[in-house]
C-alpha positions in Angstrom: 15.9 -5.1 38.8 17.0 -2.5 37.4 16.0 -2.6 33.1 19.1 -1.5 30.9 17.3 2.1 29.6 18.1 0.6 25.9 15.7 -2.4 26.8 12.8 0.1 28.3 10.4 0.9 26.1 9.1 4.8 25.9 5.2 6.3 25.9 4.5 8.4 22.9 1.5 9.5 23.5 -1.8 8.2 21.4 -2.1 11.7 19.4 1.8 12.1 18.3 1.7 8.5 17.4 -1.7 9.7 15.0 -0.1 12.4 13.9 3.3 10.3 12.7 0.6 7.8 10.8 -1.4 9.9 8.6 2.5 11.8 7.7 2.9 9.0 6.6 0.1 8.0 5.2 1.4 6.9 1.6 3.6 4.1 3.8 0.8 3.0 5.6 -2.1 2.6 3.1 -0.7 -0.5 1.1 0.8 -1.9 4.6 -2.2 -2.0 6.1 -3.8 -3.0 3.5 -1.5 -6.4 3.0 -0.4 -5.9 -0.9 3.6 -4.6 1.1 5.2 -5.3 4.1 6.8 -2.3 5.6 10.7 -2.9 4.5 9.4 -3.2 1.0 6.9 -0.1 1.8 10.0 2.0 3.2 12.6 1.2 0.5 9.7 2.4 -2.3 9.7 6.0 -3.2 7.2 9.2 -3.4 5.7 7.7 -7.0 5.2 4.1 -6.3 3.9 4.4 -3.0 1.2 6.6 -4.6 0.9 4.2 -7.3 0.1 1.5 -4.6 -2.2 3.3 -3.2 -4.2 4.0 -6.4 -4.2 0.0 -6.1 -5.8 -0.2 -3.1 -8.4 1.7 -3.7 -9.0 0.2 -7.2 -9.1 -3.1 -4.9 -12.2 -1.9 -2.6 -14.2 -0.2 -5.3 -14.0 -3.7 -7.2 -14.9 -5.2 -4.0 -17.3 -2.9 -3.2 -19.2 -3.2 -6.3 -19.3 -7.0 -6.2 -20.7 -7.4 -2.6 -23.6 -5.3 -4.0 -24.2 -7.4 -7.2 -24.7 -10.4 -4.4 -27.3 -8.8 -2.7 
């Protein structure tokens, strides 16, 4: 059975994928943290994405502080 070309998935080397993620980290950081969806993130400008990334950092720092106090 022949698969139409538009249905095939092109294999992209992992090194290239990692480079793309690093190049687009402003988008991926808040998406990975779950505070934005990918479709929300791609609609934002760089300044808004930097603010979202800072929020992720602030939440991470607050969560680490809480974990340290429980022990």
